[in-house]
C-alpha positions, 0 to 999 in steps of 0.5 A: 500500500505504501509503495502504491501511495507514497508518490500521491502526497508529500506526507505518507508514512509507512508503519509496517505490521508489528508483532506480539513478541512476548506471545511468540517468545513462549515457544523458545522454552519448549518444556513449558509448552505441551506438544499438542495432541494432533502433533505429538506423534509426528516425527522430527525434524518438523518444518512448519507453516502457519497461516491461510492456505489459498492462492498465495500458497505454492502447493507444487513447491510444497509437494516437491520439497516433501519428495526431496526430503521424505524424512522431514515432516511438513506441518501446516496450520491454517484454514483452506480458503479460495482453493479446492481442498482436493488440490492439497498434496496428500503425502505421508510427510505432509500434515494438514492440521487445520485452523488453530486459535492464536493462543495455541500457536506457541505450543505448536511452534515450540515443537518445530525445528524450523519454519518455511514460507512457501509463497507462490510468486504471483500477482496475489503475493506481489505486495504482501508483507507476511507478519508471520516472518517476525513471529517465526523469529520471535519464536526462535525458529529459523525460517526459509522463504520464497523471494517475497519482496518485503521478506527479502528487503527486510529480513533476507538482506540482513541475513535473518531469514534464508531466501530460496526460489526452488524446492531444491534450494529451500531444502538445502537451506533447511538442511543448513538451518537444522545444523547450525548453532543458533546462538549468534543468530538469535542475538541478531534476531533479538536486536532487530525485534527489539525495535518492534511492538504494537505499542511502539507502532501506536505511539509512532502513529499518534505522534505523527498525527499530533505533529500535523495538528495545530495546537488549538486542535489537540485534545487528550483522549483515551484509546485502550490503555494509552492516553494520548493527544489527538484531533478528536474522536475521528482518529 
């Protein structure tokens, strides 16, 4: 949206989606998160994805990865929409566990070995900015993604997320992720995530609004638990 609108006005601000770090960080201590019943019997290594499964999901890529790594268990959480459920690849090492509540996600992620984002490269994904990228990172999971522009620019170039275009390359990156010492990588991840929270996003938005208003129009209002100044009830 920002890329499409930034040239239409001289005051367009980009505030990307943020993250509930504390919620997903629960997954870092797997001992405190019970392995869910529908996942408990799935063999390791588990490679997981959570999100809507639709026309943005590259099902052929997923099938090819499952063929290339029969000893990997690909765990997929989320509802199937806009596509025929019969089109999902049905293989012994692909596990379609369906839609889960937001509160349940850390329990699943805590018992995964890595994450992957098999997005198709098409018109439907041209402008997406997957919020699940920093959520995977907050959970302490290395993640491999297809080359979605925002993921490449924000997370791939700093070396926090691996980018791969083909099934072969994605599997190679996952092999690497399962072998490396994550301690230094996690330090860099946490440095990047320290600048992100929904509270910070809220404060930045309100500050920007306040700075554009004449002082005579600024009044104090209560929004949720945040006391701020704004131009009135329409903010």
